[in-house]
C-alpha positions as a Markdown table, in Angstrom:
| # | Residue | x | y | z |
|---|---|---|---|---|
| 1 | Met | 3.4 | 27.1 | 30.5 |
| 2 | Glu | -0.3 | 28.3 | 30.8 |
| 3 | Asn | -3.0 | 25.7 | 30.8 |
| 4 | Asn | -5.0 | 27.6 | 28.2 |
| 5 | Gln | -2.0 | 27.3 | 25.5 |
| 6 | Lys | -3.3 | 26.6 | 22.2 |
| 7 | Gln | -2.1 | 23.4 | 20.7 |
| 8 | Pro | -0.2 | 23.9 | 17.8 |
| 9 | Lys | -1.8 | 22.8 | 14.3 |
| 10 | Val | -0.6 | 19.8 | 12.6 |
| 11 | Lys | 0.6 | 20.3 | 9.4 |
| 12 | Lys | -1.5 | 18.5 | 6.6 |
| 13 | Gln | 0.2 | 15.4 | 5.2 |
| 14 | Phe | -0.9 | 13.1 | 2.3 |
| 15 | Lys | -3.4 | 10.6 | 4.0 |
| 16 | Gly | -3.8 | 8.5 | 1.0 |
| 17 | Ile | -6.8 | 7.7 | -1.4 |
| 18 | Lys | -9.9 | 6.3 | 0.7 |
| 19 | Ser | -11.9 | 5.5 | -2.4 |
| 20 | Ser | -10.4 | 2.3 | -3.3 |
| 21 | Gly | -13.3 | 1.1 | -5.1 |
| 22 | Leu | -13.1 | 4.0 | -7.5 |
| 23 | Val | -9.7 | 3.1 | -8.0 |
| 24 | Met | -10.5 | -0.3 | -9.1 |
| 25 | Ala | -13.3 | 0.9 | -11.3 |
| 26 | Ala | -11.1 | 3.3 | -13.0 |
| 27 | Cys | -8.6 | 0.4 | -13.5 |
| 28 | Leu | -11.3 | -1.8 | -14.9 |
| 29 | Val | -12.2 | 0.9 | -17.5 |
| 30 | Leu | -8.7 | 1.3 | -18.4 |
| 31 | Ala | -7.9 | -2.2 | -18.8 |
| 32 | Leu | -11.0 | -2.7 | -21.1 |
| 33 | Val | -9.6 | 0.1 | -23.3 |
| 34 | Ile | -6.3 | -1.5 | -23.6 |
| 35 | Phe | -7.8 | -4.8 | -24.2 |
| 36 | Lys | -10.0 | -3.7 | -27.1 |
| 37 | Phe | -8.0 | -1.0 | -28.8 |
| 38 | Val | -4.6 | -1.8 | -27.9 |
| 39 | Leu | -4.3 | -5.6 | -28.0 |
| 40 | Gly | -7.2 | -6.1 | -30.0 |
| 41 | Asn | -5.9 | -3.9 | -32.6 |
| 42 | Pro | -6.6 | -5.6 | -36.0 |
| 43 | His | -3.1 | -4.6 | -37.3 |
| 44 | Asn | -1.8 | -7.1 | -34.7 |
| 45 | Phe | -3.4 | -10.0 | -36.5 |
| 46 | Met | -3.0 | -11.7 | -39.9 |
| 47 | Asn | -5.2 | -10.3 | -42.5 |
| 48 | Asp | -6.2 | -7.4 | -40.0 |
| 49 | Asp | -8.5 | -9.8 | -38.5 |
| 50 | Pro | -8.3 | -10.3 | -34.4 |
| 51 | Asn | -9.9 | -13.8 | -35.3 |
| 52 | Asn | -6.9 | -15.2 | -37.0 |
| 53 | His | -3.5 | -15.9 | -35.5 |
| 54 | Pro | -1.2 | -12.9 | -34.0 |
| 55 | Ile | 1.5 | -11.8 | -36.6 |
| 56 | Asp | 4.7 | -13.8 | -35.9 |
| 57 | Gly | 6.4 | -12.1 | -33.1 |
| 58 | Asn | 3.6 | -9.7 | -32.3 |
| 59 | Leu | 3.5 | -9.8 | -28.5 |
| 60 | Leu | 0.1 | -7.7 | -28.0 |
| 61 | Gly | -1.7 | -9.9 | -30.3 |
| 62 | Leu | -0.7 | -13.0 | -28.4 |
| 63 | Ile | -1.7 | -11.6 | -25.0 |
| 64 | Tyr | -5.3 | -10.7 | -26.8 |
| 65 | Lys | -5.6 | -14.3 | -27.5 |
| 66 | Gly | -5.7 | -14.9 | -23.9 |
| 67 | Gly | -9.4 | -14.2 | -23.7 |
| 68 | Phe | -11.8 | -12.5 | -21.4 |
| 69 | Ile | -9.7 | -13.4 | -18.6 |
| 70 | Val | -7.0 | -10.9 | -19.6 |
| 71 | Pro | -8.8 | -7.7 | -18.8 |
| 72 | Ile | -9.9 | -9.2 | -15.2 |
| 73 | Ile | -6.4 | -9.8 | -14.7 |
| 74 | Gln | -5.0 | -6.4 | -15.9 |
| 75 | Thr | -7.8 | -4.5 | -13.8 |
| 76 | Leu | -5.6 | -6.4 | -10.6 |
| 77 | Leu | -2.5 | -5.7 | -12.0 |
| 78 | Leu | -3.4 | -2.0 | -12.4 |
| 79 | Thr | -5.1 | -1.5 | -9.2 |
| 80 | Val | -1.8 | -3.1 | -7.8 |
| 81 | Leu | 0.2 | -0.6 | -9.3 |
| 82 | Ala | -2.2 | 2.3 | -8.6 |
| 83 | Leu | -2.3 | 1.5 | -4.9 |
| 84 | Ser | 1.5 | 0.7 | -4.7 |
| 85 | Val | 1.9 | 4.4 | -6.1 |
| 86 | Glu | -0.6 | 5.7 | -3.7 |
| 87 | Arg | 0.8 | 4.0 | -0.4 |
| 88 | Phe | 4.5 | 5.0 | -1.5 |
| 89 | Phe | 3.5 | 8.8 | -1.2 |
| 90 | Ala | 1.2 | 8.2 | 1.9 |
| 91 | Ile | 4.0 | 6.3 | 3.7 |
| 92 | Lys | 6.7 | 8.8 | 2.6 |
| 93 | Ser | 4.6 | 11.8 | 3.9 |
| 94 | Ala | 4.0 | 9.8 | 7.1 |
| 95 | Gln | 7.7 | 9.4 | 7.5 |
| 96 | Gly | 8.3 | 13.1 | 7.6 |
| 97 | Lys | 10.9 | 15.3 | 5.7 |
| 98 | Gly | 14.1 | 14.0 | 7.1 |
| 99 | Lys | 15.5 | 10.7 | 7.9 |
| 100 | Leu | 13.6 | 9.0 | 10.4 |
| 101 | Asp | 16.4 | 7.3 | 12.3 |
| 102 | Lys | 18.1 | 10.7 | 12.4 |
| 103 | Phe | 15.1 | 12.2 | 13.6 |
| 104 | Val | 14.5 | 9.8 | 16.4 |
| 105 | Ala | 18.2 | 10.0 | 17.7 |
| 106 | Glu | 18.0 | 13.6 | 17.9 |
| 107 | Leu | 14.7 | 13.4 | 19.5 |
| 108 | Lys | 15.9 | 11.0 | 22.2 |
| 109 | Ala | 18.9 | 13.4 | 22.8 |
| 110 | Ser | 16.7 | 16.4 | 23.7 |
| 111 | Leu | 14.6 | 14.3 | 25.8 |
| 112 | Ser | 17.6 | 13.0 | 27.7 |
| 113 | Lys | 18.5 | 16.4 | 28.5 |
| 114 | Asn | 14.9 | 17.4 | 29.2 |
| 115 | Asp | 14.8 | 19.9 | 26.5 |
| 116 | Leu | 11.0 | 19.7 | 25.5 |
| 117 | Ala | 11.2 | 22.9 | 23.4 |
| 118 | Gly | 13.9 | 21.4 | 21.3 |
| 119 | Ala | 11.9 | 18.0 | 20.9 |
| 120 | Lys | 8.9 | 20.3 | 19.8 |
| 121 | Ala | 10.8 | 22.2 | 17.4 |
| 122 | Leu | 12.2 | 19.1 | 15.9 |
| 123 | Cys | 8.7 | 17.6 | 15.4 |
| 124 | Asp | 7.8 | 20.9 | 13.7 |
| 125 | Lys | 10.6 | 20.3 | 11.4 |
| 126 | Gln | 10.3 | 16.8 | 10.9 |
| 127 | Gln | 6.5 | 16.5 | 10.3 |
| 128 | Gly | 4.9 | 13.3 | 9.7 |
| 129 | Ser | 3.4 | 10.4 | 11.8 |
| 130 | Val | 6.2 | 10.1 | 14.5 |
| 131 | Ala | 6.3 | 13.9 | 14.9 |
| 132 | Asn | 2.7 | 14.0 | 15.3 |
| 133 | Val | 2.5 | 11.6 | 17.9 |
| 134 | Val | 5.3 | 12.9 | 19.8 |
| 135 | Thr | 4.0 | 16.3 | 19.6 |
| 136 | Ser | 0.5 | 15.3 | 21.0 |
| 137 | Thr | 2.2 | 13.5 | 24.0 |
| 138 | Leu | 4.5 | 16.6 | 24.6 |
| 139 | Ile | 1.4 | 18.6 | 25.2 |
| 140 | Lys | -0.1 | 16.1 | 27.5 |
| 141 | Tyr | 3.2 | 16.1 | 29.3 |
| 142 | Ala | 3.1 | 19.9 | 29.8 |
| 143 | Glu | -0.5 | 19.5 | 31.1 |
| 144 | Val | 0.0 | 16.6 | 33.6 |
| 145 | Glu | 3.3 | 18.3 | 34.7 |
| 146 | Glu | 1.1 | 21.4 | 35.8 |
| 147 | Asp | -1.8 | 19.0 | 37.4 |
| 148 | Lys | -1.1 | 19.0 | 40.9 |
| 149 | Thr | -3.8 | 16.7 | 41.7 |
| 150 | Leu | -2.3 | 13.8 | 40.0 |
| 151 | Ser | 0.0 | 11.4 | 41.8 |
| 152 | Lys | 3.3 | 10.5 | 39.6 |
| 153 | Glu | 1.8 | 7.4 | 38.7 |
| 154 | Gln | -1.4 | 8.8 | 37.3 |
| 155 | Gln | 0.7 | 11.4 | 35.4 |
| 156 | Ile | 2.7 | 8.5 | 33.8 |
| 157 | Leu | -0.4 | 6.8 | 32.8 |
| 158 | Ala | -1.9 | 9.7 | 31.3 |
| 159 | Ile | 1.2 | 10.3 | 29.1 |
| 160 | Gln | 1.3 | 6.4 | 28.2 |
| 161 | Lys | -2.6 | 6.8 | 27.3 |
| 162 | Glu | -2.0 | 9.8 | 25.2 |
| 163 | Val | 1.1 | 7.7 | 23.3 |
| 164 | Glu | -1.6 | 5.2 | 22.7 |
| 165 | Glu | -4.5 | 7.4 | 21.4 |
| 166 | Ala | -2.1 | 9.4 | 19.3 |
| 167 | Thr | -0.6 | 6.2 | 17.8 |
| 168 | Ala | -4.1 | 4.6 | 17.1 |
| 169 | Leu | -5.3 | 7.7 | 15.3 |
| 170 | Glu | -2.1 | 7.7 | 12.9 |
| 171 | Leu | -1.5 | 3.6 | 12.3 |
| 172 | Pro | -5.0 | 3.0 | 10.4 |
| 173 | Met | -3.7 | 5.7 | 7.6 |
| 174 | Leu | -0.6 | 3.5 | 7.0 |
| 175 | Ser | -2.4 | 0.5 | 6.5 |
| 176 | Gln | -4.9 | 1.9 | 4.5 |
| 177 | Asn | -5.7 | -0.1 | 0.9 |
| 178 | Leu | -2.9 | -3.0 | 2.1 |
| 179 | Pro | -5.8 | -5.3 | 2.6 |
| 180 | Ile | -6.7 | -4.8 | -1.0 |
| 181 | Ile | -3.0 | -5.6 | -2.1 |
| 182 | Ala | -2.9 | -8.6 | 0.0 |
| 183 | Thr | -6.3 | -10.0 | -1.5 |
| 184 | Ile | -5.0 | -9.5 | -5.0 |
| 185 | Val | -1.8 | -11.7 | -4.0 |
| 186 | Thr | -4.3 | -14.7 | -4.2 |
| 187 | Leu | -6.8 | -13.6 | -6.4 |
| 188 | Gly | -4.3 | -12.5 | -9.2 |
| 189 | Thr | -3.0 | -16.1 | -9.2 |
| 190 | Leu | -6.4 | -17.6 | -8.9 |
| 191 | Met | -7.6 | -15.8 | -12.0 |
| 192 | Gly | -4.4 | -17.0 | -13.9 |
| 193 | Leu | -5.1 | -20.6 | -13.0 |
| 194 | Leu | -9.0 | -19.9 | -14.1 |
| 195 | Gly | -7.6 | -18.6 | -17.4 |
| 196 | Thr | -5.3 | -21.7 | -17.9 |
| 197 | Val | -8.2 | -24.4 | -16.9 |
| 198 | Ile | -10.5 | -22.4 | -19.4 |
| 199 | Gly | -7.9 | -22.2 | -22.2 |
| 200 | Met | -7.1 | -26.1 | -21.7 |
| 201 | Ile | -10.8 | -26.7 | -21.8 |
| 202 | Lys | -10.8 | -25.1 | -25.2 |
| 203 | Ser | -7.5 | -27.1 | -26.7 |
| 204 | Phe | -9.2 | -30.6 | -25.5 |
| 205 | Ala | -12.6 | -29.5 | -27.1 |
| 206 | Ser | -10.7 | -28.9 | -30.2 |
| 207 | Leu | -9.1 | -32.2 | -30.2 |
| 208 | Ala | -12.4 | -34.0 | -29.7 |
| 209 | Gly | -14.1 | -32.1 | -32.5 |
| 210 | Ala | -15.7 | -33.9 | -35.3 |
| 211 | Gly | -13.6 | -33.8 | -38.4 |
| 212 | Gly | -10.0 | -34.0 | -37.1 |
| 213 | Thr | -7.9 | -31.5 | -35.0 |
| 214 | Asp | -8.6 | -27.7 | -35.3 |
| 215 | Ser | -5.1 | -26.7 | -35.1 |
| 216 | Ile | -6.4 | -22.8 | -34.9 |
| 217 | Ala | -8.6 | -23.6 | -31.9 |
| 218 | Leu | -6.0 | -25.7 | -30.4 |
| 219 | Ser | -3.3 | -23.0 | -30.4 |
| 220 | Ala | -5.7 | -20.5 | -29.5 |
| 221 | Gly | -6.8 | -22.6 | -26.2 |
| 222 | Ile | -3.1 | -23.3 | -25.5 |
| 223 | Ser | -2.2 | -19.4 | -26.0 |
| 224 | Glu | -5.0 | -18.4 | -23.6 |
| 225 | Ala | -3.9 | -20.8 | -20.9 |
| 226 | Leu | -0.2 | -19.7 | -21.1 |
| 227 | Ile | -0.9 | -16.0 | -21.4 |
| 228 | Asn | -3.4 | -16.0 | -18.4 |
| 229 | Thr | -1.0 | -18.2 | -16.2 |
| 230 | Ala | 1.9 | -15.6 | -17.0 |
| 231 | Phe | -0.5 | -12.8 | -16.2 |
| 232 | Gly | -1.7 | -14.2 | -12.9 |
| 233 | Ile | 1.7 | -15.0 | -11.6 |
| 234 | Ala | 3.3 | -11.7 | -12.5 |
| 235 | Thr | 0.0 | -9.9 | -10.7 |
| 236 | Gly | 0.6 | -12.1 | -7.7 |
| 237 | Ala | 4.4 | -11.6 | -7.5 |
| 238 | Leu | 4.0 | -7.8 | -7.8 |
| 239 | Ala | 1.6 | -7.6 | -5.2 |
| 240 | Val | 3.5 | -9.6 | -2.8 |
| 241 | Ile | 6.5 | -7.4 | -3.3 |
| 242 | Ser | 4.4 | -4.4 | -2.8 |
| 243 | Tyr | 2.8 | -5.6 | 0.2 |
| 244 | Asn | 5.9 | -6.7 | 2.2 |
| 245 | Leu | 7.5 | -3.7 | 1.1 |
| 246 | Phe | 5.1 | -1.3 | 2.7 |
| 247 | Thr | 4.4 | -3.5 | 5.7 |
| 248 | Ser | 8.2 | -3.5 | 6.4 |
| 249 | Lys | 8.0 | 0.5 | 6.5 |
| 250 | Ile | 5.1 | 0.8 | 8.4 |
| 251 | Asp | 6.8 | -1.4 | 11.0 |
| 252 | Thr | 9.8 | 0.6 | 11.1 |
| 253 | Ile | 7.2 | 3.7 | 11.7 |
| 254 | Thr | 5.5 | 1.7 | 14.5 |
| 255 | Tyr | 8.7 | 1.1 | 16.2 |
| 256 | Cys | 10.0 | 4.5 | 16.1 |
| 257 | Ile | 6.6 | 5.7 | 17.7 |
| 258 | Asp | 7.1 | 2.8 | 20.3 |
| 259 | Glu | 10.6 | 4.1 | 20.9 |
| 260 | Val | 10.3 | 7.7 | 21.5 |
| 261 | Gly | 7.1 | 7.1 | 23.4 |
| 262 | Phe | 9.0 | 5.3 | 25.6 |
| 263 | Ser | 11.7 | 7.7 | 26.0 |
| 264 | Ile | 9.1 | 10.6 | 26.8 |
| 265 | Val | 7.9 | 8.4 | 29.6 |
| 266 | Gln | 11.1 | 7.8 | 31.0 |
| 267 | Thr | 12.2 | 11.3 | 30.9 |
| 268 | Phe | 9.0 | 12.2 | 33.0 |
| 269 | Ala | 9.7 | 9.5 | 35.3 |
| 270 | Ala | 13.3 | 10.4 | 35.7 |
| 271 | Ser | 12.5 | 14.2 | 36.2 |
| 272 | His | 10.0 | 13.9 | 38.6 |
| 273 | Lys | 11.0 | 12.0 | 41.6 |
């Protein structure tokens, strides 16, 4: 293999959305629109007045009574949903076209037979992050194999370094936006608790009001407390599920990269005495 051989182009894959701030801004606008025109629709309330009680059994009006905290929690909920969909496609693209475990097994079989051409063909077919790392490492494999100035130990170190560098280029893309989802795990619950506290304050304020108990203000305060608690818990729970699911998938990809990287190094060591 010639030293001046051109490196094959790595096929493009979906890298994900980098502007997470724009995603959150769009979710905030959508949340405000939903809060104002869907939840706050006058038809959801008695006498078509949002200041009155919601019509019996009308869930949208009941949620609207949660107050100004509702669109904030809605923003967090919509952000989790949007970034979860984004991460799903990004990680699916990183896994490649075929089943990852089958690809790794076939790749190791080719490497055990020192069939580098077959391994490259598998990578071209699979694509994804693992295939990108392997392709880059196999190119380095061919380069150090032809470099007679390096000792065997130096050649192995060069291959190992290439695995590490190629991996370092791929992994940040996989975990992109996950810290935001992890933050919403706590923030969603805290916003729910804040809404609960605000609602209870209104409830106790109505009890202390002059002229007896204001039943409307009391019920509104309790509704605000309960709605925000439910929304906050739901948002936090969804964020936890999303974060753990995608972290597990990233760990699987990382393990596969480590496994095939070790196999390549072992193949070189075994075939170059």
